[in-house]
Every structure is written in structure tokens, then in C-alpha cells.
C-alpha positions, 0 to 999 in steps of 0.5 A: 933161337937164343936161350936165356936161363932165368935165375930167381934165387940170387947169385948162387943160382948162376953157373959156377965160375971156372977156377982161375977165371978172371972175373970183373965185377962192373957196378957201372958201365952197362948199357942196354939198347933196343934193336927194333928189328934185331933178330934175323926174323925181323923181331926185336932184340935187346943188346947189352954192352959192358965196358970192362975195367981192362978196356975191353967190351962185352956184347950180349944179345937176346930176343925181346921176348926172352928179355921181357919174360925174364923181367916178368919172372923177376917182377913176380919173384919180387912181388912174392918176396914182398908179400911174404915179408908183409905177412911175416911182419903182420904175424909178429 
């Protein structure tokens, strides 16, 4: 069963990058594919492909259920932030 930690408070929530690790910030080069029967169970999954600057490729997979849950959590967080911002604007 895949695991997908969901970080809703920005990059500071991400697992720390080990000292000396080579980091690639890739603004372009991300592709996402739906695999209709990508899980061993036959359920759908999502594959993400990242083309790194050195020519290598990283592939990440997770279940559709976890990807969809992450999307719902992020959407909820953004809606809350927008609601709080509009209340703050209205109060000033």
C-alpha cells in the first residue's frame, strides 16, 4: 500500500534535505499520467515523470485514491486561506 504524506503549510513542512544532497529545482519537465489499472489490485494509480537537468528521469507512483485525497486536502486548505483573507479584508 503506497503512502503519500500531505504537507499543507508550504515547503517548510517537507522532509529536510540531507546536507550535501544534490537538489534539482525543475520548474518544467513534470508529466502526470493516469494508469487505469496501475495498482496490483487493478485499481487506478498516478505516475509522475520528472526530467532532471542532468538528463536522468525520476518516476514516482501513487494510488489514485491517495492522489485524489491529496488534491482534496490542498483544495480545502486553499479555500480556507481564501476565506480567511476575505474576512481579514472585510474587517479593515
